C-alpha positions as CSV (number, residue, x, y, z in Angstrom):
1,P,38.1,-6.4,-20.9
2,A,39.2,-5.9,-17.1
3,G,35.6,-5.3,-16.3
4,D,34.6,-8.6,-17.6
5,R,36.0,-10.2,-14.5
6,L,33.2,-8.4,-12.5
7,D,30.6,-10.5,-14.2
8,D,32.1,-13.8,-12.8
9,P,31.3,-13.6,-9.0
10,V,32.6,-17.2,-8.4
11,V,36.2,-18.5,-8.3
12,R,37.2,-22.2,-7.9
13,G,39.4,-23.3,-5.1
14,R,42.4,-25.6,-6.3
15,A,42.3,-29.2,-5.8
16,G,43.7,-30.2,-2.3
17,A,43.8,-26.6,-1.5
18,K,43.4,-25.7,2.3
19,G,39.8,-25.6,3.2
20,S,38.7,-27.8,0.3
21,Q,36.6,-30.8,1.0
22,G,38.2,-34.2,-0.4
23,G,40.5,-32.3,-2.6
24,R,37.6,-31.2,-5.0
25,D,37.1,-27.9,-6.2
26,R,35.1,-25.7,-4.0
27,A,33.4,-22.7,-5.3
28,R,33.5,-19.3,-3.2
29,R,32.1,-16.0,-4.0
30,R,34.4,-13.2,-5.2
31,Y,32.1,-10.5,-5.0
32,A,28.8,-9.5,-3.3
33,T,26.6,-6.6,-3.2
34,P,27.9,-4.4,-0.3
35,R,25.9,-3.9,3.0
36,R,24.6,-0.4,3.5
37,P,26.5,0.4,6.7
38,D,29.7,-0.7,4.8
39,V,29.0,1.7,1.8
40,V,28.3,4.7,4.2
41,E,31.5,3.9,6.1
42,W,33.3,3.7,2.7
43,L,31.8,7.1,1.5
44,A,33.1,8.6,4.7
45,E,36.7,7.3,4.5
46,E,36.9,8.4,0.8
47,D,35.4,12.0,1.7
48,L,32.3,11.5,-0.5
49,L,29.8,12.9,1.9
50,P,27.2,14.2,1.8
51,A,25.6,11.5,-0.4
52,I,22.3,10.7,-1.7
53,V,21.5,6.8,-1.9
54,F,18.5,6.2,-4.4
55,V,16.3,3.4,-3.2
56,F,13.2,2.9,-5.4
57,S,10.7,2.3,-2.6
58,R,9.4,4.5,0.2
59,H,9.5,1.6,2.5
60,G,12.9,0.9,1.4
61,C,14.2,4.2,2.1
62,D,12.7,4.4,5.7
63,E,14.1,0.8,6.3
64,A,17.6,1.9,4.9
65,A,17.8,4.8,7.2
66,A,16.8,2.8,10.2
67,T,19.3,0.0,9.3
68,I,22.3,2.5,9.0
69,H,21.4,4.0,12.4
70,A,21.0,0.6,14.0
71,A,24.5,-0.4,12.8
72,G,25.9,2.4,14.9
73,V,26.8,4.7,12.2
74,R,27.0,8.4,13.5
75,L,27.8,11.3,11.2
76,T,27.3,14.4,13.3
77,D,29.1,16.3,16.1
78,A,27.2,17.9,19.1
79,G,27.0,21.2,17.5
80,E,25.4,19.8,14.4
81,R,23.0,17.6,16.4
82,D,21.9,21.0,18.3
83,R,21.3,22.8,15.0
84,I,19.3,19.8,13.5
85,R,17.0,19.9,16.7
86,R,16.4,23.6,16.3
87,I,15.5,23.1,12.5
88,V,13.1,20.1,13.4
89,D,11.4,22.0,16.0
90,R,10.9,25.0,13.6
91,H,9.4,22.6,11.0
92,T,7.3,20.6,13.4
93,G,6.2,23.0,16.0
94,A,2.6,23.2,14.6
95,L,2.0,19.6,15.0
96,R,0.1,18.2,17.9
97,H,1.9,15.6,20.2
98,D,-0.5,12.6,19.4
99,D,0.0,13.5,15.6
100,L,3.9,13.2,16.2
101,D,3.5,10.0,18.1
102,A,1.5,8.5,15.4
103,L,4.4,9.4,12.7
104,G,7.1,8.0,14.9
105,F,8.6,11.5,15.7
106,D,11.0,10.4,18.2
107,R,12.8,7.8,16.3
108,W,12.7,9.9,13.0
109,R,14.4,13.0,15.0
110,E,17.0,10.5,16.6
111,I,18.0,9.1,13.3
112,L,18.1,12.7,11.7
113,E,20.2,14.1,14.6
114,H,22.9,11.5,13.7
115,G,23.2,12.8,10.0
116,I,20.9,10.2,8.4
117,A,17.5,10.5,6.9
118,A,14.9,9.2,4.3
119,H,13.3,11.3,1.9
120,H,10.1,10.4,-0.5
121,A,6.8,11.5,-1.3
122,G,5.1,9.5,1.4
123,M,6.4,11.8,4.1
124,V,4.6,14.5,5.7
125,P,5.7,18.0,4.6
126,P,7.0,19.1,7.8
127,F,9.3,16.1,8.1
128,K,10.3,16.3,4.3
129,E,11.1,20.1,4.6
130,A,13.2,19.6,7.7
131,V,15.3,16.9,6.0
132,E,15.7,19.0,2.9
133,Q,16.9,22.1,4.9
134,C,19.2,20.0,7.1
135,F,20.7,18.4,3.9
136,V,21.2,22.0,2.1
137,E,23.1,23.1,5.3
138,G,25.3,20.2,5.4
139,L,24.0,18.8,8.6
140,V,22.5,15.5,7.2
141,K,25.4,13.5,5.5
142,V,23.5,10.6,4.0
143,V,19.9,10.6,2.5
144,F,18.0,7.6,1.3
145,A,15.7,8.8,-1.3
146,T,13.4,7.8,-4.2
147,E,13.8,9.0,-7.5
148,T,11.4,12.1,-6.7
149,L,14.3,13.8,-5.2
150,A,16.0,14.1,-8.5
151,L,13.1,16.2,-9.8
152,G,12.6,19.8,-9.1
153,I,14.3,19.9,-5.6
154,N,17.6,21.7,-5.1
155,M,19.6,19.1,-3.0
156,P,23.0,18.6,-4.5
157,A,25.5,16.1,-3.1
158,R,29.1,15.3,-3.3
159,S,28.4,11.9,-4.5
160,V,25.3,9.8,-5.5
161,V,24.9,6.0,-5.0
162,I,22.5,3.9,-7.1
163,E,21.8,0.6,-5.4
164,T,20.1,-1.2,-8.3
165,L,19.8,-0.3,-12.0
166,S,16.2,-1.5,-12.2
167,K,13.0,-0.1,-10.7
168,F,9.4,-1.5,-10.0
169,T,6.9,0.2,-12.2
170,G,3.8,-1.0,-10.5
171,E,3.7,-4.1,-12.7
172,Q,7.1,-5.4,-13.4
173,H,10.8,-4.5,-12.8
174,E,12.3,-2.4,-15.6
175,P,15.8,-1.1,-16.3
176,L,16.8,2.4,-15.9
177,T,16.8,4.6,-19.0
178,P,19.9,6.5,-19.9
179,G,17.9,9.7,-19.3
180,E,16.7,8.3,-15.8
181,Y,20.5,7.5,-14.9
182,T,21.5,11.0,-16.0
183,Q,18.8,12.6,-14.0
184,L,19.7,10.6,-10.8
185,T,23.5,11.1,-11.1
186,G,23.1,14.8,-11.9
187,R,22.6,15.5,-8.4
188,A,26.4,14.6,-7.8
189,G,28.6,17.5,-7.4
190,R,28.0,20.8,-5.6
191,R,28.4,23.8,-7.8
192,G,31.1,26.1,-6.5
193,I,32.3,23.4,-3.8
194,D,33.2,20.2,-5.8
195,E,35.3,20.0,-8.8
196,L,33.8,16.5,-9.7
197,G,30.7,14.8,-8.7
198,R,30.8,11.1,-8.2
199,A,28.3,8.4,-9.0
200,V,28.6,5.0,-7.4
201,V,26.7,2.0,-8.7
202,L,26.7,-0.9,-6.3
203,W,27.6,-4.3,-7.7
204,S,24.8,-6.6,-8.5
205,P,24.8,-10.3,-10.0
206,Y,21.9,-9.0,-12.1
207,A,23.7,-6.2,-14.0
208,R,26.7,-7.1,-16.2
209,F,29.6,-4.8,-16.5
210,Q,29.0,-3.9,-20.0
211,E,25.3,-3.1,-19.6
212,V,26.3,-0.6,-16.9
213,A,29.2,0.7,-18.9
214,A,26.8,1.3,-22.0
215,L,24.1,3.1,-19.7
216,V,26.7,5.4,-18.2
217,A,28.2,6.3,-21.7
218,S,24.8,6.6,-23.4
219,R,23.7,10.1,-24.8
220,R,20.5,8.9,-26.4
221,F,17.7,10.4,-24.2
222,E,14.1,10.2,-25.3
223,L,11.8,12.9,-23.9
224,R,8.4,11.8,-23.1
225,S,5.6,14.0,-22.0
226,A,3.6,12.9,-19.0
227,F,1.0,15.7,-19.8
228,R,-2.7,14.8,-20.1
229,P,-5.8,16.7,-19.2
230,T,-6.7,15.4,-15.4
231,Y,-9.9,16.2,-13.8
232,N,-7.9,18.6,-11.4
233,M,-6.1,20.2,-14.3
234,A,-9.5,20.8,-16.0
235,A,-11.0,22.2,-12.8
236,N,-8.0,24.8,-12.6
237,L,-8.4,25.6,-16.3
238,V,-12.0,26.4,-15.8
239,R,-11.1,28.4,-12.9
240,R,-8.3,30.6,-14.5
241,H,-8.8,30.7,-18.2
242,A,-11.3,31.3,-20.8
243,P,-12.4,28.5,-23.0
244,D,-10.5,29.4,-26.0
245,E,-7.3,30.2,-24.1
246,A,-7.5,26.8,-22.3
247,E,-7.7,25.0,-25.7
248,R,-4.7,27.1,-27.3
249,L,-2.7,26.0,-24.2
250,L,-3.3,22.5,-24.7
251,E,-2.8,22.5,-28.4
252,R,0.6,23.8,-27.9
253,S,1.5,21.0,-25.8
254,F,4.4,18.7,-26.1
255,A,1.9,15.9,-25.4
256,Q,0.0,16.8,-28.6
257,Y,3.1,16.6,-30.6
258,Q,4.0,13.1,-29.3
259,A,0.5,11.7,-29.3
260,D,0.5,10.3,-33.0
261,R,4.0,9.0,-32.7
262,G,3.2,6.9,-29.5
263,V,0.2,5.1,-31.2
264,V,2.6,2.6,-33.4
265,R,4.2,1.4,-30.2
266,Q,1.0,1.1,-28.3
267,R,-0.6,-0.9,-31.1
268,A,2.3,-3.5,-30.9
269,R,1.9,-3.8,-27.2
270,L,-1.9,-4.2,-27.5
271,E,-1.4,-7.1,-30.0
272,A,1.0,-8.8,-27.6
273,R,-1.4,-8.4,-24.6
274,R,-4.3,-9.7,-26.7
275,E,-2.1,-12.7,-27.7
276,T,-1.4,-13.2,-23.9
277,L,-5.1,-12.9,-22.9
278,G,-6.2,-15.3,-25.3
279,R,-3.7,-17.8,-24.0
280,L,-4.9,-17.2,-20.5
281,E,-8.5,-17.5,-21.6
282,G,-7.7,-21.0,-22.9
283,E,-6.1,-22.2,-19.8
284,A,-9.1,-20.9,-18.0
285,R,-11.6,-22.9,-19.9
286,C,-12.9,-26.2,-18.3
287,E,-15.0,-28.7,-20.0
288,R,-16.9,-29.2,-16.9
289,G,-18.4,-25.7,-16.7
290,D,-18.0,-22.0,-16.5
291,V,-14.7,-21.2,-14.7
292,G,-15.8,-17.4,-14.4
293,E,-19.0,-18.4,-12.5
294,Y,-16.9,-20.9,-10.3
295,L,-14.5,-18.0,-9.6
296,R,-17.3,-15.6,-8.5
297,L,-18.8,-18.2,-6.3
298,R,-15.5,-19.0,-4.6
299,R,-15.0,-15.3,-4.0
300,R,-18.5,-15.0,-2.4
301,D,-18.0,-18.0,-0.2
302,E,-14.7,-16.5,1.0
303,R,-16.5,-13.1,1.8
304,D,-19.4,-15.0,3.7
305,S,-16.8,-17.2,5.7
306,D,-15.1,-14.1,7.0
307,R,-18.3,-12.5,8.3
308,R,-18.6,-12.3,11.9
309,P,-21.6,-11.9,14.2
310,D,-22.9,-8.3,14.2
311,R,-21.5,-6.5,17.4
312,Q,-25.1,-5.5,18.4
313,A,-26.3,-9.1,18.4
314,I,-23.5,-10.1,20.6
315,T,-24.1,-7.2,23.1
316,T,-27.9,-8.0,23.0
317,A,-27.1,-11.7,24.0
318,L,-24.9,-10.6,26.8
319,A,-27.3,-8.2,28.4
320,R,-29.7,-10.9,28.7
321,L,-27.6,-13.1,30.8
322,R,-28.5,-13.5,34.5
323,P,-26.4,-14.9,37.5
324,G,-26.7,-18.7,37.4
325,D,-27.0,-18.9,33.6
326,V,-24.8,-21.6,32.0
327,V,-23.0,-20.6,28.8
328,W,-20.5,-22.4,26.7
329,T,-17.4,-20.5,25.7
330,G,-13.8,-21.8,24.8
331,G,-15.2,-25.3,24.6
332,R,-16.3,-25.5,28.2
333,R,-19.3,-24.8,30.5
334,H,-19.2,-21.8,32.7
335,A,-21.9,-20.3,35.1
336,V,-22.6,-16.5,35.1
337,L,-21.4,-15.1,38.5
338,A,-22.5,-11.5,37.6
339,V,-22.9,-9.2,34.6
340,G,-22.0,-5.4,34.9
341,W,-22.5,-2.5,32.5
342,R,-20.5,0.8,32.4
343,G,-22.4,2.1,29.2
344,P,-24.4,0.6,26.5
345,D,-21.6,-1.0,24.9
346,R,-19.2,-1.5,27.8
347,G,-20.0,-4.6,29.8
348,R,-18.2,-7.2,31.8
349,V,-19.2,-10.8,32.4
350,H,-17.9,-12.6,35.4
351,L,-17.8,-16.3,34.8
352,L,-17.1,-19.5,36.9
353,D,-15.8,-23.0,35.5
354,E,-16.5,-26.4,36.9
355,Q,-13.1,-26.4,38.9
356,G,-14.2,-23.2,40.7
357,R,-12.0,-20.7,38.7
358,A,-13.3,-17.4,38.3
359,H,-12.6,-14.8,35.6
360,A,-14.0,-11.7,33.9
361,V,-14.7,-11.0,30.2
362,D,-15.1,-7.6,28.8
363,S,-17.8,-7.4,26.2
364,G,-15.6,-6.1,23.6
365,D,-13.5,-9.3,23.7
366,V,-16.4,-11.6,22.9
367,D,-16.4,-12.4,19.3
368,E,-19.5,-14.8,19.2
369,I,-23.1,-15.0,20.4
370,W,-23.3,-16.6,23.9
371,V,-26.4,-18.8,24.0
372,R,-27.9,-19.8,27.4
373,A,-27.6,-23.7,27.8
374,G,-29.4,-23.9,31.0
375,Q,-29.3,-22.6,34.8
376,V,-28.0,-23.7,38.1
377,D,-29.7,-22.7,41.3
378,L,-28.0,-20.0,43.2
379,P,-27.4,-20.3,47.0
380,A,-29.8,-18.8,49.3
381,R,-27.2,-16.0,50.3
382,Y,-25.7,-15.3,47.1
383,S,-22.5,-13.1,46.9
384,P,-20.6,-13.5,43.6
385,H,-17.1,-13.0,45.0
386,D,-17.5,-15.1,48.1
387,R,-15.0,-18.0,47.6
388,A,-17.3,-20.6,49.6
389,V,-20.5,-19.6,47.3
390,Q,-18.1,-20.1,44.1
391,R,-17.2,-23.7,45.1
392,Q,-20.6,-24.5,45.9
393,L,-21.9,-23.0,42.5
394,A,-18.9,-24.9,40.8
395,R,-20.2,-28.2,42.2
396,R,-23.7,-27.5,41.1
397,L,-22.4,-26.7,37.6
398,A,-20.4,-30.0,37.4
399,R,-23.6,-32.0,38.2
400,A,-25.8,-30.0,35.9
401,D,-27.3,-31.6,32.9
402,T,-26.6,-28.5,30.3
403,P,-25.5,-29.9,27.3
404,R,-23.8,-27.7,24.7
405,P,-26.4,-26.0,22.4
406,P,-26.3,-27.3,18.8
407,R,-24.4,-25.1,16.5
408,P,-26.2,-23.7,13.5
409,P,-25.4,-25.8,10.5
410,A,-22.4,-24.7,8.5
411,R,-23.5,-23.0,5.3
412,R,-22.1,-25.4,2.5
413,A,-19.8,-23.5,0.2
414,A,-21.9,-22.8,-3.1
415,A,-18.7,-23.2,-5.0
416,D,-18.2,-26.9,-3.8
417,D,-21.5,-27.7,-5.8
418,H,-20.2,-26.3,-9.1
419,P,-19.3,-28.6,-11.7
420,V,-15.6,-27.0,-12.1
421,A,-15.0,-27.9,-8.4
422,G,-14.5,-31.6,-9.3
423,C,-11.9,-30.8,-12.0
424,P,-8.3,-31.9,-11.0
425,D,-7.2,-28.7,-12.6
426,A,-9.6,-26.2,-11.0
427,D,-7.0,-24.2,-9.1
428,A,-5.0,-23.8,-12.2
429,H,-8.1,-22.7,-14.2
430,V,-8.6,-20.4,-11.5
431,R,-5.1,-18.9,-11.4
432,A,-5.5,-18.3,-15.3
433,A,-8.9,-16.6,-14.9
434,V,-7.5,-14.2,-12.2
435,H,-4.4,-13.3,-14.3
436,A,-6.8,-13.0,-17.5
437,E,-8.8,-10.4,-15.5
438,R,-5.8,-8.3,-15.0
439,V,-4.6,-8.4,-18.5
440,R,-8.2,-7.8,-19.7
441,R,-8.0,-4.5,-17.9
442,E,-4.6,-3.7,-19.4
443,V,-6.1,-4.4,-22.9
444,A,-9.0,-2.0,-22.2
445,D,-6.6,0.6,-20.9
446,L,-4.5,0.3,-24.0
447,E,-7.5,0.3,-26.3
448,A,-8.9,3.7,-24.5
449,S,-5.2,5.2,-24.8
450,I,-4.9,4.6,-28.6
451,R,-8.4,6.1,-28.9
452,L,-7.2,9.1,-27.1
453,A,-4.0,9.4,-29.1
454,S,-6.1,9.5,-32.4
455,H,-7.7,12.7,-31.2
456,S,-6.6,16.0,-30.0
457,I,-5.7,16.9,-26.5
458,A,-8.2,19.6,-26.5
459,R,-10.9,17.0,-27.4
460,E,-9.9,14.9,-24.4
461,L,-10.4,17.7,-22.1
462,D,-14.0,18.1,-23.7
463,A,-14.6,14.5,-22.5
464,V,-13.1,15.3,-19.2
465,L,-15.5,18.2,-18.9
466,D,-18.6,16.1,-19.7
467,V,-17.7,13.7,-16.9
468,L,-17.3,16.6,-14.4
469,A,-20.8,18.0,-15.5
470,T,-22.3,14.7,-15.0
471,R,-21.2,15.0,-11.2
472,R,-22.1,18.7,-10.9
473,M,-18.5,19.9,-10.6
474,V,-18.8,22.2,-13.4
475,D,-21.7,24.2,-14.9
476,G,-20.8,25.0,-18.4
477,W,-17.5,26.8,-18.1
478,Q,-18.2,27.6,-14.4
479,L,-17.0,25.8,-11.3
480,T,-19.7,24.8,-8.8
481,D,-19.0,24.6,-5.1
482,R,-18.4,20.9,-5.7
483,G,-15.7,21.7,-8.2
484,E,-13.9,24.0,-5.8
485,L,-13.2,20.7,-3.7
486,L,-11.4,19.2,-6.8
487,V,-9.1,22.1,-7.3
488,R,-7.4,21.5,-4.2
489,I,-7.1,17.4,-4.8
490,F,-3.9,16.2,-6.4
491,H,-4.3,12.4,-6.5
492,E,-4.8,9.6,-9.3
493,S,-8.5,9.2,-8.1
494,D,-8.7,13.1,-7.7
495,L,-12.6,13.0,-9.1
496,L,-13.7,10.1,-7.1
497,V,-12.1,11.4,-3.8
498,A,-13.9,14.8,-4.4
499,D,-17.0,13.2,-5.4
500,C,-17.0,11.1,-2.2
501,L,-16.3,14.2,-0.1
502,A,-19.0,16.2,-1.6
503,E,-21.4,13.3,-1.0
504,G,-20.5,13.1,2.6
505,L,-19.2,9.6,2.7
506,L,-16.2,10.6,4.8
507,D,-18.2,12.6,7.3
508,G,-19.0,11.4,10.8
509,L,-16.4,8.7,11.0
510,D,-14.0,8.0,14.0
511,P,-10.2,8.5,13.1
512,P,-9.5,4.6,12.7
513,S,-12.6,4.2,10.4
514,L,-11.8,7.2,8.4
515,A,-8.3,6.1,7.9
516,G,-9.4,2.7,6.7
517,L,-11.9,4.2,4.1
518,V,-9.3,6.7,2.9
519,S,-6.9,3.7,2.4
520,C,-9.0,2.2,-0.2
521,F,-8.0,5.2,-2.5
522,T,-4.3,5.0,-1.8
523,Y,-3.6,1.1,-1.5
524,E,-3.3,-1.2,-4.5
525,H,-2.9,-5.1,-4.4
526,R,0.1,-5.8,-6.5
527,S,0.6,-9.5,-5.8
528,K,0.0,-12.2,-8.6
529,L,-2.2,-14.1,-6.2
530,A,-5.7,-13.2,-5.6
531,A,-6.3,-10.4,-3.0
532,P,-7.7,-11.7,0.3
533,A,-11.3,-11.0,1.1
534,P,-11.7,-7.6,2.8
535,R,-12.7,-7.4,6.6
536,F,-14.6,-4.5,8.1
537,P,-14.7,-3.6,11.8
538,D,-18.4,-2.8,11.6
539,R,-21.4,-2.5,9.4
540,R,-21.3,1.2,8.9
541,L,-17.9,1.1,7.3
542,R,-18.8,-1.6,5.0
543,Q,-21.8,0.2,3.8
544,R,-19.6,3.4,3.4
545,F,-17.1,1.4,1.3
546,D,-19.9,-0.1,-0.8
547,Q,-21.3,3.3,-1.5
548,V,-17.8,4.3,-2.7
549,V,-17.5,1.2,-4.9
550,R,-20.9,2.2,-6.6
551,R,-19.8,5.7,-7.1
552,A,-16.7,4.5,-8.6
553,R,-18.3,2.0,-10.8
554,A,-20.6,4.8,-12.1
555,L,-17.5,7.0,-12.7
556,Q,-15.6,4.2,-14.5
557,G,-18.7,3.6,-16.8
558,D,-18.7,7.3,-17.7
559,E,-15.1,7.4,-18.5
560,A,-15.3,4.2,-20.5
561,A,-18.1,5.7,-22.7
562,G,-16.2,9.0,-23.2
563,G,-13.1,7.1,-24.2
564,L,-11.2,8.2,-21.3
565,S,-8.8,6.2,-19.0
566,V,-10.4,4.5,-16.5
567,T,-10.1,5.6,-12.8
568,R,-8.4,2.7,-10.7
569,A,-11.1,1.0,-8.6
570,P,-10.9,1.6,-4.7
571,D,-9.1,-1.4,-3.3
572,P,-10.0,-2.5,0.3
């Protein structure tokens, strides 16, 4: 009962009490979620360091460590800082200086030296290993970590802090299960050092005391197998085991035991999602026309509006300019004083406006095609940098009859002519259609999952091998050279990545373009709003991405035909 008062964060001031307005009751907050610096200082005062603070977001972990450091929290002495520096140097010595700069090394090391660190799967291995060693040696006093730290890494602490009892699963926020809570809090208490481990749950208005108490006291843990034959696993089975041995390994898996039991729950979820899909499809229907067709036209119009002139066309137009030519840019007329080139794509145009102001523009900063609107006569003895010449040229420019060239007519958006565009509820129809697309994919995934659970894990492996054979990753029960690539790739889109590597789609790109193309395998748009149209710096990168999309669609088609879970589409 005493814990129930924690569920009422607001108390009322007495009528006429000091600070009340007009003698009326005034609500004030009794409890609030503590700030991170306050939590760390409290842990230090209560002798509960070292501690692991679980934050269910990679970005959140990095942000938390930076926030604590910025608040002035310092948890190490000079000797500990010196030891941390030596550990960091040993783990990062093989990295180049430009790589370290790109990773924000100096800032990361400064925070680490003061006994504060983040730990998550998005960190490069040398950084993560340095944090782990520093924590094990007691040099780092507070680690902000995702739940992956609770799995398979020996980093016990005196105390564990859980900031929130829910986490985002990729689609929605879900409460921690008793098993997950036990896994996280199991890190509290160092064997042979601490008699007790302490787990701290921060107060939140979204979790009632009885819910927290029930979670802590629960002993009902349901084990779930995360095992399924992946492309990478299949490649490694082919590489290391005979066919019959591989089949026996799979048939003895816990996943095979659970497969049939999970079908009942999946069917219930499938029916619920089908009901949601039917409702959304109803909201997306319009008596004026096909909303799906209208949505496709809108998306195409958005892509077209984002297209910029080709860089080569801009460069060609600049190369044709001569001194005395008149161009319109920034809404004003300018006379060309001079054009200089330091390479095929590195030029500079010197311009003069009607007020006699001269300035230079680099070709890389021009984002439109400059059209020659006319010409002014140059003085007999022309020197582009002579101020007297520039003033004379500015007067001639002001008198010149060089109207602005007509702009090409704007392309009318095709969606504007669609019948649905005139519907007052068009936007609501589109939102429902976008949501329905996502639910439709969920339904397809659930249907595929149920089909898989109705068969053995070994037969699922056969379907995986068929897809690998189609992409020349295996030949019978033998890995090909392409398949050797797959053995070393651990990613949710492992086969798509290996296929693109084997086809050379990542070859010959400069570092920014390579990073941009690789990001389509790792990024996933999670907002309920429609994703913005992608933008590409050049035609070559767009062509490469289009090739990746074509290979992804072919892979998805083969997976659907084989009853396999479909690989997530690349997201630009």
